[in-house]
C-alpha positions as semicolon CSV with decimal commas, in nm:
position;residue;x (nm);y (nm);z (nm)
1;X;13,651;10,201;11,704
2;X;13,681;10,091;11,343
3;X;13,548;9,747;11,438
4;X;13,245;9,905;11,605
5;X;13,178;10,122;11,300
6;X;13,201;9,816;11,075
7;X;12,949;9,625;11,291
8;X;12,708;9,921;11,279
9;X;12,751;9,930;10,900
10;X;12,668;9,560;10,870
11;X;12,355;9,603;11,082
12;X;12,243;9,893;10,864
13;X;12,280;9,675;10,552
14;X;12,077;9,393;10,706
15;X;11,809;9,632;10,822
16;X;11,777;9,813;10,491
17;X;11,763;9,492;10,289
18;X;11,474;9,356;10,494
19;X;11,263;9,666;10,526
20;X;10,893;9,610;10,576
21;X;10,657;9,639;10,282
22;X;10,386;9,871;10,412
23;X;10,381;10,229;10,526
24;X;10,032;10,241;10,674
25;X;9,831;10,506;10,849
26;X;9,564;10,367;11,082
27;X;9,277;10,587;11,199
28;X;8,998;10,469;11,428
29;X;8,687;10,684;11,460
30;X;8,467;10,596;11,758
31;X;8,244;10,905;11,759
32;X;7,930;10,692;11,716
33;X;8,003;10,492;12,031
34;X;7,904;10,604;12,379
35;X;8,176;10,449;12,592
36;X;8,344;10,534;12,920
37;X;8,670;10,383;12,797
38;X;8,784;10,571;12,487
39;X;9,143;10,475;12,565
40;X;9,084;10,128;12,416
41;X;9,052;10,284;12,070
42;X;9,381;10,470;12,103
43;X;9,548;10,150;12,221
44;X;9,402;9,955;11,931
45;X;9,502;10,221;11,678
46;X;9,861;10,215;11,802
47;X;9,868;9,834;11,811
48;X;9,734;9,803;11,454
49;X;9,978;10,064;11,324
50;X;10,270;9,870;11,471
51;X;10,128;9,534;11,359
52;X;10,092;9,643;10,996
53;X;10,410;9,847;10,964
54;X;10,656;9,645;11,172
55;X;10,577;9,303;11,030
56;X;10,762;9,174;10,725
57;X;10,482;9,025;10,517
58;X;10,692;8,880;10,234
59;X;11,047;8,764;10,163
60;X;11,103;9,049;9,917
61;X;11,363;9,313;9,989
62;X;11,196;9,654;10,010
63;X;11,396;9,973;10,035
64;X;11,254;10,239;10,264
65;X;11,134;10,449;9,971
66;X;10,967;10,145;9,812
67;X;10,726;10,082;10,096
68;X;10,363;10,093;9,987
69;X;10,173;10,391;10,122
70;X;9,831;10,283;10,244
71;X;9,559;10,371;10,492
72;X;9,323;10,171;10,714
73;X;9,031;10,393;10,819
74;X;8,808;10,224;11,075
75;X;8,471;10,359;11,187
76;X;8,328;10,188;11,492
77;X;7,948;10,182;11,487
78;X;7,882;9,969;11,795
79;X;8,063;9,830;12,096
80;X;7,929;9,567;12,332
81;X;8,196;9,475;12,582
82;X;8,481;9,322;12,383
83;X;8,272;9,300;12,066
84;X;8,306;9,572;11,805
85;X;8,134;9,631;11,473
86;X;8,194;9,892;11,208
87;X;8,344;9,955;10,868
88;X;8,694;9,950;10,727
89;X;8,810;10,155;10,431
90;X;9,136;10,032;10,280
91;X;9,329;10,258;10,045
92;X;9,668;10,230;9,878
93;X;9,869;10,431;9,629
94;X;10,161;10,371;9,396
95;X;10,424;10,619;9,275
96;X;10,433;10,708;8,905
97;X;10,769;10,699;8,727
98;X;10,936;11,034;8,660
99;X;10,671;11,211;8,866
100;X;10,584;11,318;9,217
101;X;10,229;11,190;9,163
102;X;10,093;10,891;9,355
103;X;9,820;10,704;9,170
104;X;9,542;10,537;9,377
105;X;9,541;10,157;9,343
106;X;9,284;10,033;9,594
107;X;8,990;10,202;9,762
108;X;8,777;9,932;9,923
109;X;8,504;9,986;10,181
110;X;8,442;9,675;10,392
111;X;8,109;9,727;10,567
112;X;8,132;9,403;10,766
113;X;8,420;9,483;11,001
114;X;8,327;9,288;11,315
115;X;8,576;9,166;11,575
116;X;8,656;9,093;11,939
117;X;8,930;9,284;12,114
118;X;9,045;9,330;12,472
119;X;9,277;9,619;12,538
120;X;9,643;9,519;12,512
121;X;9,562;9,187;12,341
122;X;9,873;9,093;12,139
123;X;9,829;9,100;11,762
124;X;10,023;8,808;11,619
125;X;9,970;8,667;11,271
126;X;10,013;8,292;11,218
127;X;9,967;8,195;10,850
128;X;9,855;7,843;10,940
129;X;9,601;7,922;11,211
130;X;9,287;8,135;11,239
131;X;9,362;8,346;11,547
132;X;9,089;8,610;11,536
133;X;8,870;8,799;11,292
134;X;9,062;9,120;11,358
135;X;9,403;8,971;11,277
136;X;9,268;8,783;10,975
137;X;9,098;9,090;10,825
138;X;9,403;9,312;10,865
139;X;9,641;9,046;10,732
140;X;9,404;8,973;10,443
141;X;9,404;9,335;10,330
142;X;9,779;9,367;10,383
143;X;9,835;9,088;10,130
144;X;9,567;9,225;9,898
145;X;9,746;9,562;9,897
146;X;10,084;9,404;9,831
147;X;9,944;9,170;9,566
148;X;9,757;9,427;9,359
149;X;10,048;9,670;9,392
150;X;10,281;9,403;9,251
151;X;10,035;9,346;8,964
152;X;10,082;9,708;8,860
153;X;10,456;9,655;8,812
154;X;10,459;9,310;8,650
155;X;10,188;9,110;8,474
156;X;10,028;8,898;8,749
157;X;10,326;8,986;8,965
158;X;10,116;8,968;9,280
159;X;10,006;8,605;9,244
160;X;10,198;8,479;9,550
161;X;10,059;8,750;9,777
162;X;9,703;8,717;9,652
163;X;9,729;8,343;9,715
164;X;9,830;8,422;10,072
165;X;9,521;8,642;10,107
166;X;9,316;8,350;9,974
167;X;9,467;8,119;10,237
168;X;9,366;8,363;10,510
169;X;9,014;8,370;10,368
170;X;8,987;7,991;10,361
171;X;9,104;7,957;10,722
172;X;8,872;8,236;10,835
173;X;8,566;8,071;10,680
174;X;8,558;7,839;10,984
175;X;8,456;8,141;11,194
176;X;8,121;8,155;11,015
177;X;8,157;8,533;10,979
178;X;7,972;8,638;10,665
179;X;8,249;8,852;10,517
180;X;8,448;8,537;10,442
181;X;8,166;8,328;10,296
182;X;8,072;8,252;9,936
183;X;7,736;8,426;9,906
184;X;7,599;8,499;9,559
185;X;7,592;8,869;9,487
186;X;7,780;8,963;9,805
187;X;8,066;9,208;9,758
188;X;8,281;9,085;10,042
189;X;8,631;8,955;10,112
190;X;8,555;8,617;9,958
191;X;8,436;8,779;9,636
192;X;8,737;9,012;9,621
193;X;9,007;8,748;9,639
194;X;8,812;8,480;9,453
195;X;8,760;8,715;9,159
196;X;9,117;8,846;9,158
197;X;9,248;8,490;9,130
198;X;8,977;8,360;8,896
199;X;9,064;8,297;8,532
200;X;8,730;8,462;8,446
201;X;8,871;8,793;8,564
202;X;9,227;8,755;8,435
203;X;9,160;9,059;8,215
204;X;9,149;9,275;8,527
205;X;9,500;9,171;8,628
206;X;9,621;9,271;8,281
207;X;9,437;9,601;8,308
208;X;9,615;9,682;8,635
209;X;9,949;9,620;8,465
210;X;9,885;9,800;8,135
211;X;9,709;10,097;8,296
212;X;10,010;10,167;8,517
213;X;10,320;10,046;8,332
214;X;10,219;10,137;7,975
215;X;9,998;10,427;8,078
216;X;10,081;10,632;8,382
217;X;10,450;10,544;8,397
218;X;10,489;10,688;8,044
219;X;10,287;11,007;8,088
220;X;10,595;11,221;8,149
221;X;10,777;11,093;7,838
222;X;10,496;11,046;7,584
223;X;10,160;11,177;7,697
224;X;9,978;11,079;7,377
225;X;10,077;10,712;7,376
226;X;10,032;10,693;7,754
227;X;9,675;10,821;7,723
228;X;9,608;10,562;7,452
229;X;9,728;10,286;7,686
230;X;9,507;10,417;7,967
231;X;9,214;10,444;7,726
232;X;9,267;10,084;7,608
233;X;9,271;9,965;7,969
234;X;8,940;10,138;8,035
235;X;8,790;9,990;7,718
236;X;8,905;9,645;7,833
237;X;8,687;9,683;8,143
238;X;8,395;9,615;7,909
239;X;8,516;9,253;7,884
240;X;8,436;9,210;8,252
241;X;8,083;9,341;8,224
242;X;7,813;9,083;8,307
243;X;8,067;8,812;8,393
244;X;7,936;8,806;8,750
245;X;7,642;8,945;8,943
246;X;7,701;9,305;9,049
247;X;8,021;9,365;8,849
248;X;8,217;9,390;9,174
249;X;8,561;9,394;9,012
250;X;8,465;9,684;8,786
251;X;8,357;9,868;9,099
252;X;8,685;9,782;9,277
253;X;8,882;9,930;8,989
254;X;8,669;10,241;8,935
255;X;8,626;10,323;9,305
256;X;8,999;10,386;9,303
257;X;9,041;10,514;8,948
258;X;8,719;10,698;8,857
259;X;8,828;11,051;8,942
260;X;9,173;10,990;8,800
261;X;9,035;10,876;8,464
262;X;8,823;11,191;8,446
263;X;9,127;11,407;8,521
264;X;9,338;11,242;8,249
265;X;9,074;11,284;7,979
266;X;8,957;11,633;8,071
267;X;9,247;11,825;7,922
268;X;9,055;11,928;7,609
269;X;9,257;11,701;7,381
270;X;9,038;11,402;7,287
271;X;9,207;11,065;7,268
272;X;9,171;10,834;6,969
273;X;8,869;10,637;7,095
274;X;8,743;10,872;7,361
275;X;8,378;10,864;7,254
276;X;8,383;10,483;7,261
277;X;8,551;10,486;7,602
278;X;8,289;10,726;7,734
279;X;8,011;10,499;7,608
280;X;8,172;10,202;7,782
281;X;8,207;10,392;8,111
282;X;7,843;10,498;8,103
283;X;7,735;10,140;8,039
284;X;7,951;9,961;8,295
285;X;7,934;10,228;8,569
286;X;7,612;10,428;8,528
287;X;7,624;10,543;8,892
288;X;7,928;10,753;8,798
289;X;7,754;10,931;8,510
290;X;7,788;11,270;8,674
291;X;8,166;11,220;8,675
292;X;8,191;11,093;8,319
293;X;8,022;11,413;8,195
294;X;8,348;11,594;8,272
295;X;8,541;11,391;8,015
296;X;8,578;11,611;7,707
């Protein structure tokens, strides 16, 4: 009996030390599609949930409570046999030290989510082979989530995982699907990973780190200095302005952080350079002007 208990204990150690990285919710909305077989969407939703959550994407040891909470929201616009087209919204959050608050890290809307799928097709990721657009897109965003999350804990801590996302992109380019291609002005998967790894946008990687580690993680202990760190991170976004057509990386950051920034700086206690920060926000993200008006 003792021997059996010891074996169970050993298995529990092995399992806990190799816990998967992601805790994902997958939702597929097929309301726009007139189809006699709605079961395929339920099957796909279940398959994607298991694929994302059961796979170990890295060689890091994640405890259960360290898994990254994220969501993959898929809206199917059209179905033609085994061909599907729609959009994918990818979101992830990160816990804040000494707090029950989860800060949003990514909020990306991929409007070019096209793939082939037959019900009960196995979803297997091979890092050296392009298997399908569906597998490549999901794996790409899995590594993007893990990479940017790691950047928030250590300066450029997600390099290895972002490189893996880049490898997926390079293999997938052979498919000819536009979301993977280098097209000037396009805000697609190529642009996302190319910019994250580009030295031109290295400031953004620093912003992710300073905003979270020197800002939000210190809010409970020293709100004033934490707000200054967050403010500095926002001001540093100005360094990215006009580096590339469309300012995609500014949009990536603010799509996740816009409302949060407003909430932090709407407590009636102005920060040191709040007027300057507000001017920067209005310049680099004028489409959010209605939000920035709430900063006071």
